[in-house]
C-alpha positions, 0 to 999 in steps of 0.5 A, a space after each residue: 220329505 225334508 230329510 230326503 231333501 237335506 240328504 240330497 243336498 248333502 250328497 251333492 256338497 260332500 260329493 267332491 270333498 268326501 265322496 264316501 259321505 256323498 254316496 251314503 247320504 245319496 243312498 239314504 236320501 233315495 230311501 227316505 224321499 219315496 217314503 215322504 212322497 207316499 206320506 204326502 200323497 196319503 195326506 193329500 199334500 204337495 209332494 214337490 219337496 219329496 220329488 226334489 229330494 229324490 232327484 237331488 239324491 240321485 244326482 248327488 249319488 252319481 256325482 259322488 261315484 264319479 268323483 270317487 272313481 276319479 280320486 281312485 284313478 288319480 291315486 293309482 297312477 304313479 306320481 313319482 317323476 325321475 
């Protein structure tokens, strides 16, 4: 559960600095968070950290993809002024 939360936070933080790292962290967080939620439910514990990790991972993934598209658009424009 904590790994998903940490990766969700990392995907948001790295989303605008290095979007590729944000995408990778978001995808791994989306994979690990439901595993943590299942384990918490099986052991009758609170699963709020897992849910938070899942939400942050999804938000971080979307954020990273938006910034990645923005960077690609900015780099594809001709920036030479004559």
